[in-house]
All heavy atoms as an XYZ file, in Angstrom:
659
protein
N      -8.331     -8.665    -30.942
C      -7.284     -9.561    -30.863
C      -6.006     -9.094    -31.682
O      -6.208     -8.535    -32.677
C      -7.677    -11.019    -31.388
C      -6.547    -12.137    -31.317
S      -6.106    -12.397    -29.575
C      -4.587    -13.233    -29.838
N      -4.912     -9.172    -31.059
C      -3.742     -8.578    -31.719
C      -3.241     -9.547    -32.857
O      -3.360    -10.724    -32.841
C      -2.551     -8.561    -30.680
N      -2.758     -8.810    -33.978
C      -2.383     -9.550    -35.011
C      -0.899     -9.878    -35.127
O      -0.414    -10.842    -35.840
C      -2.711     -8.817    -36.431
C      -4.192     -8.605    -36.604
O      -4.939     -9.564    -36.297
N      -4.666     -7.577    -37.111
N      -0.158     -9.208    -34.304
C       1.272     -9.209    -34.295
C       1.744    -10.020    -32.986
O       1.089     -9.730    -31.938
C       1.968     -7.927    -34.449
C       1.579     -7.328    -35.719
C       3.476     -8.043    -34.268
C       2.058     -5.744    -35.859
N       2.661    -10.879    -33.189
C       3.035    -11.743    -32.004
C       3.546    -10.956    -30.812
O       3.182    -11.203    -29.679
C       4.104    -12.685    -32.433
C       4.478    -13.748    -31.423
C       5.494    -14.754    -31.955
C       5.690    -15.817    -30.970
N       6.680    -16.894    -31.459
N       4.419     -9.931    -31.081
C       4.859     -9.165    -29.995
C       3.667     -8.333    -29.379
O       3.838     -8.044    -28.046
C       6.039     -8.103    -30.523
O       5.502     -7.320    -31.493
N       2.780     -7.903    -30.102
C       1.670     -7.163    -29.606
C       0.816     -8.041    -28.679
O       0.236     -7.676    -27.613
C       0.803     -6.563    -30.695
O      -0.358     -5.972    -30.258
N       0.596     -9.310    -29.021
C      -0.165    -10.219    -28.228
C       0.683    -10.469    -26.902
O       0.067    -10.637    -25.870
C      -0.335    -11.552    -28.966
N       1.933    -10.619    -26.981
C       2.812    -10.811    -25.786
C       2.594     -9.625    -24.872
O       2.603     -9.712    -23.733
C       4.274    -10.979    -26.137
C       4.521    -12.314    -26.767
C       6.046    -12.500    -26.977
C       6.534    -13.707    -27.653
N       7.889    -13.754    -27.888
N       2.676     -8.409    -25.379
C       2.605     -7.217    -24.653
C       1.187     -7.120    -23.859
O       1.157     -6.726    -22.763
C       2.660     -5.977    -25.517
C       4.134     -5.517    -25.545
C       4.188     -3.963    -26.028
N       3.228     -3.713    -27.076
C       3.360     -3.725    -28.433
N       4.528     -4.255    -28.844
N       2.501     -3.341    -29.227
N       0.165     -7.602    -24.721
C      -1.192     -7.597    -24.042
C      -1.271     -8.514    -22.860
O      -1.839     -8.215    -21.792
C      -2.156     -7.983    -25.164
C      -3.560     -7.957    -24.608
O      -3.934     -6.901    -23.978
O      -4.370     -8.916    -24.872
N      -0.667     -9.784    -23.035
C      -0.620    -10.640    -21.911
C       0.133    -10.179    -20.761
O      -0.277    -10.189    -19.645
C       0.025    -12.056    -22.399
C       0.189    -12.975    -21.216
C      -1.051    -12.642    -23.401
N       1.326     -9.613    -20.915
C       2.142     -9.040    -19.980
C       1.505     -7.849    -19.243
O       1.563     -7.827    -18.031
C       3.470     -8.578    -20.572
C       4.462     -8.267    -19.617
C       4.986     -9.549    -18.867
C       6.133     -9.095    -17.910
N       6.468    -10.372    -17.120
N       0.842     -6.999    -19.932
C       0.134     -5.899    -19.322
C      -1.028     -6.394    -18.409
O      -1.249     -5.711    -17.310
C      -0.357     -4.906    -20.326
O      -1.408     -5.476    -21.126
N      -1.606     -7.446    -18.794
C      -2.786     -7.933    -17.949
C      -2.152     -8.596    -16.646
O      -2.699     -8.384    -15.625
C      -3.561     -8.974    -18.702
C      -4.441     -8.367    -19.742
C      -5.213     -9.442    -20.585
C      -6.024     -8.730    -21.665
N      -6.715     -9.688    -22.559
N      -0.973     -9.248    -16.818
C      -0.365     -9.792    -15.620
C       0.107     -8.770    -14.680
O      -0.142     -8.828    -13.513
C       0.816    -10.694    -16.024
C       0.427    -11.920    -16.740
C       1.717    -12.615    -17.291
O       2.777    -12.090    -17.236
O       1.556    -13.749    -17.913
N       0.740     -7.696    -15.200
C       1.261     -6.610    -14.447
C       0.040     -5.806    -13.681
O       0.155     -5.407    -12.567
C       2.058     -5.641    -15.247
C       3.495     -6.204    -15.663
C       4.071     -5.251    -16.631
C       4.281     -6.458    -14.380
N      -1.038     -5.610    -14.452
C      -2.168     -4.914    -13.907
C      -2.749     -5.751    -12.725
O      -3.079     -5.128    -11.724
C      -3.277     -4.759    -14.949
C      -4.574     -4.133    -14.418
C      -5.509     -3.748    -15.604
N      -6.604     -3.035    -15.091
C      -7.765     -3.594    -14.750
N      -8.003     -4.992    -14.965
N      -8.831     -2.830    -14.281
N      -2.787     -7.016    -12.882
C      -3.352     -7.903    -11.731
C      -2.488     -7.792    -10.613
O      -2.898     -7.658     -9.437
C      -3.511     -9.374    -12.222
N      -1.097     -7.784    -10.784
C      -0.196     -7.726     -9.723
C      -0.261     -6.364     -9.088
O      -0.201     -6.283     -7.710
C       1.287     -7.916    -10.246
C       2.343     -7.993     -9.176
C       3.668     -8.325     -9.745
C       4.770     -8.590     -8.866
N       4.919     -7.452     -7.888
N      -0.285     -5.334     -9.890
C      -0.463     -3.903     -9.233
C      -1.658     -3.735     -8.407
O      -1.744     -3.165     -7.402
C      -0.385     -2.824    -10.346
C       0.982     -2.654    -10.822
O       1.927     -2.874    -10.214
N       1.067     -2.191    -12.073
N      -2.825     -4.315     -8.864
C      -4.123     -4.297     -8.163
C      -3.945     -5.011     -6.882
O      -4.488     -4.548     -5.867
C      -5.171     -4.804     -9.069
C      -5.645     -3.920    -10.197
C      -6.736     -4.574    -11.042
N      -8.079     -4.372    -10.247
C      -9.176     -4.892    -10.515
N      -9.218     -5.624    -11.711
N     -10.221     -4.731     -9.818
N      -3.280     -6.174     -6.845
C      -3.167     -6.796     -5.662
C      -2.365     -6.216     -4.631
O      -2.646     -6.080     -3.447
C      -2.572     -8.342     -5.932
N      -1.286     -5.592     -5.168
C      -0.297     -4.805     -4.199
C      -1.014     -3.621     -3.639
O      -0.927     -3.260     -2.410
C       0.876     -4.407     -4.986
C       1.856     -5.561     -5.321
O       1.620     -6.590     -4.752
O       2.749     -5.390     -6.146
N      -1.837     -2.836     -4.441
C      -2.542     -1.701     -3.982
C      -3.677     -2.128     -2.889
O      -3.868     -1.417     -1.970
C      -3.270     -1.032     -5.155
C      -2.332     -0.204     -5.925
C      -2.899      0.632     -6.999
C      -2.000      1.476     -7.766
N      -2.608      2.413     -8.834
N      -4.340     -3.354     -3.220
C      -5.285     -3.776     -2.301
C      -4.697     -4.132     -0.952
O      -5.239     -3.796      0.161
C      -5.925     -5.036     -2.861
O      -6.624     -4.592     -4.103
C      -7.082     -5.511     -1.958
N      -3.528     -4.802     -0.985
C      -2.806     -5.097      0.294
C      -2.354     -3.742      0.963
O      -2.551     -3.739      2.272
C      -1.456     -5.875     -0.045
C      -0.697     -6.140      1.173
C       0.699     -6.693      0.873
O       1.108     -6.659     -0.276
O       1.397     -7.107      1.857
N      -2.069     -2.693      0.266
C      -1.606     -1.416      0.918
C      -2.810     -0.862      1.582
O      -2.787     -0.401      2.753
C      -1.145     -0.514     -0.146
C      -0.816      0.997      0.254
C       0.148      0.975      1.277
C      -0.516      1.798     -0.984
N      -3.948     -0.856      0.928
C      -5.219     -0.283      1.573
C      -5.709     -1.127      2.679
O      -6.116     -0.586      3.697
C      -6.272     -0.201      0.476
C      -6.032      0.763     -0.607
C      -7.249      0.597     -1.734
C      -6.868      1.443     -2.890
N      -7.830      1.225     -3.964
N      -5.491     -2.447      2.726
C      -5.866     -3.330      3.824
C      -5.024     -2.944      4.959
O      -5.568     -2.875      6.209
C      -5.645     -4.773      3.394
O      -6.561     -5.047      2.257
C      -6.131     -5.681      4.593
N      -3.635     -2.872      4.780
C      -2.873     -2.503      5.988
C      -3.124     -1.123      6.530
O      -3.182     -0.915      7.761
C      -1.388     -2.557      5.572
C      -0.942     -3.908      5.087
S      -1.254     -5.182      6.375
C      -1.344     -6.650      5.425
N      -3.490     -0.234      5.732
C      -3.827      1.179      6.330
C      -5.129      1.077      6.977
O      -5.305      1.746      7.986
C      -4.001      2.151      5.074
C      -2.746      2.262      4.153
S      -1.609      3.466      4.830
C      -2.440      5.009      4.686
N      -6.080      0.268      6.567
C      -7.306      0.153      7.173
C      -7.138     -0.587      8.562
O      -7.802     -0.222      9.582
C      -8.362     -0.541      6.401
C      -8.941      0.184      5.214
C      -9.840     -0.598      4.419
C     -10.133      0.060      3.192
N     -11.135     -0.730      2.234
N      -6.297     -1.548      8.597
C      -5.967     -2.262      9.873
C      -5.372     -1.302     10.934
O      -5.720     -1.343     12.054
C      -5.106     -3.416      9.590
C      -5.827     -4.647      8.967
C      -4.767     -5.824      8.855
C      -5.488     -7.079      8.249
N      -4.695     -8.213      8.137
N      -4.559     -0.403     10.438
C      -3.976      0.553     11.361
C      -4.996      1.543     11.839
O      -5.088      1.762     13.045
C      -2.923      1.386     10.664
C      -2.448      2.493     11.444
C      -1.644      2.348     12.584
C      -2.782      3.787     11.133
C      -1.091      3.508     13.390
C      -2.330      4.916     11.816
C      -1.532      4.670     12.944
N      -5.889      2.000     10.967
C      -6.946      2.985     11.409
C      -7.837      2.235     12.388
O      -8.421      2.830     13.318
C      -7.723      3.416     10.087
C      -6.891      4.363      9.322
O      -5.916      4.908      9.820
O      -7.221      4.469      8.044
N      -8.283      0.994     12.141
C      -9.063      0.235     13.008
C      -8.478      0.156     14.417
O      -9.152      0.301     15.426
C      -9.439     -1.064     12.497
N      -7.176     -0.123     14.469
C      -6.415     -0.242     15.780
C      -6.464      1.020     16.438
O      -6.612      1.004     17.736
C      -4.973     -0.786     15.485
N      -6.256      2.049     15.693
C      -6.268      3.474     16.425
C      -7.717      3.698     16.953
O      -7.859      4.280     18.012
C      -5.876      4.568     15.396
C      -6.040      5.965     16.018
C      -4.377      4.400     15.117
N      -8.686      3.383     16.100
C     -10.085      3.620     16.485
C     -10.500      2.719     17.812
O     -11.268      3.226     18.631
C     -11.023      3.258     15.430
N      -9.863      1.635     17.878
C     -10.174      0.831     19.071
C      -9.526      1.293     20.312
O      -9.866      1.047     21.463
C      -9.676     -0.630     18.909
C     -10.535     -1.426     17.971
O     -11.678     -1.017     17.663
O     -10.060     -2.421     17.472
N      -8.357      2.105     20.123
C      -7.695      2.667     21.288
C      -6.627      1.747     21.847
O      -6.028      2.049     22.923
N      -6.362      0.604     21.348
C      -5.365     -0.275     21.853
C      -4.023      0.154     21.230
O      -3.680     -0.119     20.040
C      -5.773     -1.683     21.443
C      -4.769     -2.767     22.009
O      -3.795     -2.306     22.646
N      -5.184     -3.957     21.941
N      -3.109      0.685     22.112
C      -1.812      1.304     21.633
C      -0.933      0.199     21.084
O      -0.201      0.319     20.131
C      -1.122      2.038     22.717
C       0.082      2.627     22.319
C       0.366      3.912     22.872
N       1.709      4.474     22.440
C       1.932      5.322     21.440
N       0.913      5.661     20.710
N       3.184      5.651     21.258
N      -0.979     -0.957     21.758
C       0.086     -2.081     21.348
C      -0.392     -2.590     19.971
O       0.524     -2.735     19.121
C       0.059     -3.234     22.384
C       0.508     -2.890     23.785
C       0.578     -3.968     24.695
O       0.305     -5.107     24.241
O       0.816     -3.800     25.898
N      -1.577     -2.709     19.736
C      -2.019     -3.240     18.425
C      -1.825     -2.155     17.389
O      -1.337     -2.524     16.210
C      -3.550     -3.511     18.447
O      -3.783     -4.535     19.553
C      -4.051     -4.172     17.158
N      -1.982     -0.895     17.810
C      -1.804      0.116     16.771
C      -0.335      0.354     16.451
O       0.014      0.585     15.311
C      -2.153      1.567     17.443
N       0.586      0.098     17.393
C       2.033      0.250     17.107
C       2.410     -0.844     16.150
O       3.227     -0.581     15.201
C       2.829      0.188     18.408
C       4.327     -0.058     18.101
C       2.564      1.438     19.271
N       1.947     -2.093     16.415
C       2.428     -3.253     15.532
C       1.718     -3.110     14.176
O       2.380     -3.268     13.099
C       1.943     -4.507     16.119
O       0.610     -4.626     16.224
N       0.457     -2.501     14.046
C      -0.143     -2.313     12.751
C       0.476     -1.126     12.015
O       0.657     -1.129     10.894
C      -1.590     -1.978     12.950
N       1.053     -0.144     12.853
C       1.798      0.950     12.231
C       3.125      0.439     11.577
O       3.343      0.906     10.446
C       2.094      2.026     13.338
C       3.019      3.063     12.884
C       2.553      4.194     12.065
C       4.353      3.105     13.242
C       3.436      5.168     11.697
C       5.222      4.149     12.786
C       4.746      5.126     12.102
O       5.677      6.108     11.621
N       3.729     -0.406     12.238
C       5.055     -0.841     11.657
C       4.881     -1.578     10.428
O       5.504     -1.502      9.378
C       5.718     -1.783     12.699
C       6.335     -1.042     13.870
C       6.938     -1.937     14.890
C       7.522     -1.274     15.975
N       8.118     -2.155     17.031
N       3.774     -2.415     10.284
C       3.367     -3.236      9.129
C       2.953     -2.250      8.035
O       3.389     -2.342      6.855
C       2.290     -4.243      9.439
C       1.840     -4.937      8.131
C       2.897     -5.320     10.322
N       2.083     -1.269      8.350
C       1.669     -0.399      7.304
C       2.675      0.440      6.861
O       2.789      0.649      5.601
C       0.605      0.464      7.955
N       3.713      0.970      7.572
C       4.770      1.785      7.129
C       5.623      0.960      6.122
O       5.999      1.464      5.129
C       5.591      2.387      8.237
C       6.867      2.948      7.772
C       4.846      3.430      8.994
N       5.891     -0.254      6.494
C       6.731     -1.197      5.624
C       6.048     -1.346      4.371
O       6.607     -1.372      3.267
C       6.964     -2.514      6.355
C       7.931     -3.408      5.687
C       8.053     -4.704      6.377
C       8.664     -4.481      7.747
N       8.943     -5.799      8.446
N       4.725     -1.586      4.392
C       3.899     -1.802      3.100
C       3.984     -0.490      2.261
O       4.046     -0.598      0.992
C       2.401     -2.130      3.479
O       2.392     -3.189      4.366
C       1.749     -2.619      2.133
N       3.855      0.650      2.948
C       3.853      1.865      2.186
C       5.197      2.100      1.545
O       5.332      2.522      0.332
C       3.534      3.125      3.026
C       3.828      4.448      2.371
C       2.033      3.010      3.484
N       6.313      1.803      2.309
C       7.658      1.955      1.683
C       7.766      0.984      0.509
O       8.486      1.321     -0.511
C       8.725      1.651      2.791
C       8.868      2.775      3.768
O       8.554      3.927      3.358
O       9.306      2.520      4.873
N       7.294     -0.173      0.606
C       7.471     -1.234     -0.485
C       6.690     -0.640     -1.653
O       7.183     -0.818     -2.795
C       6.913     -2.525      0.026
C       7.310     -3.584     -0.967
C       6.857     -5.085     -0.453
N       7.079     -5.335      0.929
C       6.098     -5.619      1.796
N       4.917     -5.686      1.472
N       6.433     -5.816      3.117
N       5.500     -0.184     -1.457
C       4.804      0.339     -2.600
C       5.408      1.523     -3.284
O       5.396      1.621     -4.547
C       3.255      0.758     -2.114
N       6.020      2.360     -2.469
C       6.736      3.490     -3.099
C       7.933      2.994     -3.930
O       8.257      3.582     -4.894
C       7.192      4.489     -2.060
N       8.618      1.977     -3.334
C       9.892      1.478     -4.068
C       9.456      0.776     -5.321
O      10.199      0.869     -6.373
N       8.256      0.220     -5.457
C       7.806     -0.478     -6.652
C       7.246      0.595     -7.622
O       6.953      0.214     -8.735
C       6.758     -1.488     -6.367
C       7.265     -2.724     -5.655
C       6.136     -3.672     -5.374
C       6.603     -4.874     -4.638
N       5.513     -5.818     -4.367
N       6.998      1.763     -7.153
C       6.422      2.796     -8.146
C       4.832      2.784     -8.008
O       4.238      3.499     -8.862
N       4.318      2.103     -7.086
C       2.745      2.191     -6.997
C       2.379      3.615     -6.472
O       1.273      4.007     -6.733
C       2.321      0.983     -6.109
C       2.432     -0.400     -6.650
C       2.022     -1.372     -5.513
C       1.580     -0.519     -7.918
N       3.239      4.097     -5.566
C       2.975      5.400     -4.969
C       4.197      6.286     -5.202
O       5.290      5.839     -5.347
C       2.880      5.249     -3.484
C       1.686      4.538     -2.835
C       1.849      4.551     -1.375
C       0.338      5.192     -3.195
N       3.850      7.640     -5.422
C       4.911      8.612     -5.555
C       5.542      8.620     -4.073
O       4.918      8.507     -3.046
C       4.274      9.924     -5.971
C       5.403     10.983     -6.306
N       5.977     11.688     -5.355
C       5.883     11.320     -7.498
C       6.781     12.493     -5.961
N       6.868     12.331     -7.225
N       6.860      8.957     -4.059
C       7.556      8.989     -2.820
C       6.928     10.095     -1.848
O       6.939      9.920     -0.639
C       9.100      9.310     -3.004
C       9.475     10.544     -3.572
C      10.830     10.807     -3.718
C      11.191     12.210     -4.163
N      12.650     12.461     -4.160
N       6.475     11.149     -2.371
C       5.897     12.190     -1.657
C       4.471     11.787     -0.966
O       4.085     12.126      0.077
C       5.667     13.572     -2.330
C       6.999     14.166     -2.692
O       8.033     13.781     -2.064
N       7.038     15.199     -3.558
N       3.782     11.071     -1.842
C       2.515     10.514     -1.417
C       2.764      9.463     -0.240
O       2.038      9.454      0.766
C       1.829      9.875     -2.563
C       0.379      9.384     -2.154
O       0.326      8.582     -1.306
N      -0.549      9.846     -2.934
N       3.719      8.740     -0.434
C       4.208      7.739      0.635
C       4.503      8.444      2.036
O       4.134      8.086      3.098
C       5.254      6.851      0.208
N       5.383      9.495      1.814
C       5.752     10.224      3.007
C       4.486     10.910      3.654
O       4.478     10.912      4.951
C       6.684     11.363      2.568
N       3.657     11.347      2.881
C       2.334     12.052      3.411
C       1.485     10.927      4.220
O       1.128     11.262      5.300
C       1.501     12.551      2.235
C       0.247     13.154      2.751
N       0.146     14.452      3.142
C      -1.004     12.639      2.764
C      -1.127     14.664      3.448
N      -1.875     13.599      3.288
N       1.448      9.774      3.648
C       0.633      8.709      4.364
C       1.338      8.276      5.664
O       0.773      8.150      6.710
C       0.494      7.518      3.472
C      -0.434      7.638      2.274
C      -0.528      6.349      1.499
C      -1.325      6.435      0.229
N      -2.623      7.067      0.348
N       2.710      8.120      5.652
C       3.420      7.825      6.832
C       3.327      8.820      7.886
O       3.213      8.586      9.063
C       4.916      7.501      6.440
C       5.112      6.286      5.662
C       6.521      5.758      5.493
C       7.458      6.726      5.189
N       8.794      6.271      4.852
N       3.436     10.115      7.471
C       3.349     11.166      8.413
C       1.998     11.274      9.041
O       1.885     11.508     10.217
C       3.638     12.514      7.637
O       3.457     13.625      8.512
N       0.825     11.017      8.378
C      -0.514     11.075      8.814
C      -0.617      9.936      9.847
O      -1.276     10.050     10.855
C      -1.399     10.961      7.683
N      -0.020      8.802      9.521
C      -0.208      7.622     10.397
C       0.617      7.876     11.782
O       0.111      7.539     12.782
C       0.274      6.300      9.764
C      -0.651      5.741      8.755
S      -0.200      4.134      8.274
C       1.358      4.452      7.341
N       1.797      8.526     11.539
C       2.571      8.767     12.791
C       1.814      9.789     13.671
O       1.718      9.637     14.901
C       3.910      9.357     12.335
N       1.215     10.789     13.091
C       0.465     11.797     13.841
C      -0.676     11.139     14.644
O      -0.957     11.405     15.822
C      -0.093     12.822     12.915
C       1.008     13.816     12.453
O       2.023     13.930     13.166
N       0.763     14.518     11.437
N      -1.439     10.222     13.827
C      -2.499      9.523     14.521
C      -2.054      8.692     15.707
O      -2.609      8.626     16.870
C      -3.339      8.603     13.654
C      -4.040      9.249     12.592
C      -4.819      8.249     11.602
C      -5.621      8.937     10.592
N      -6.245      7.959      9.717
N      -0.836      8.001     15.568
C      -0.414      7.207     16.585
C       0.107      8.011     17.739
O      -0.122      7.638     18.989
C       0.886      6.404     16.061
C       1.369      5.331     16.956
C       0.446      4.267     17.218
C       2.652      4.706     16.357
N       0.763      9.241     17.498
C       1.263     10.057     18.578
C       0.005     10.718     19.327
O       0.195     10.983     20.586
C       2.132     11.089     17.928
C       3.462     10.595     17.589
O       3.841      9.523     17.993
N       4.075     11.225     16.629
N      -1.079     10.953     18.708
C      -2.212     11.468     19.423
C      -2.787     10.522     20.360
O      -3.558     10.888     21.263
C      -3.285     11.895     18.356
C      -2.933     13.219     17.596
C      -3.868     13.586     16.520
O      -4.911     12.874     16.465
O      -3.624     14.505     15.752
N      -2.587      9.229     20.193
C      -3.137      8.182     21.161
C      -2.403      8.211     22.442
O      -3.117      7.857     23.466
C      -2.837      6.752     20.540
C      -3.785      6.367     19.388
S      -3.539      4.682     18.836
C      -4.203      3.916     20.286
N      -1.192      8.781     22.543
C      -0.512      8.696     23.758
C      -1.032      9.664     24.833
O      -1.766     10.522     24.693
C       1.044      9.004     23.499
């Protein structure tokens, strides 16, 4: 237990931020999996809509600092390649 008031506040705040970051990362992974599932099913319309949502989620994560911008670009490029291979 923290002895200093500011230290206790930092502990509480870091736990809140950790929970938020974990939730955001989980959402990102879920959207990526939904896109992969749509590609695996072979339904192009579903894949396109899932792609748009996944790209938006990746961009949001990069903007928040959850992903490095190059990592986000890599993920988006890989998804675009998967989508283009379906055609």
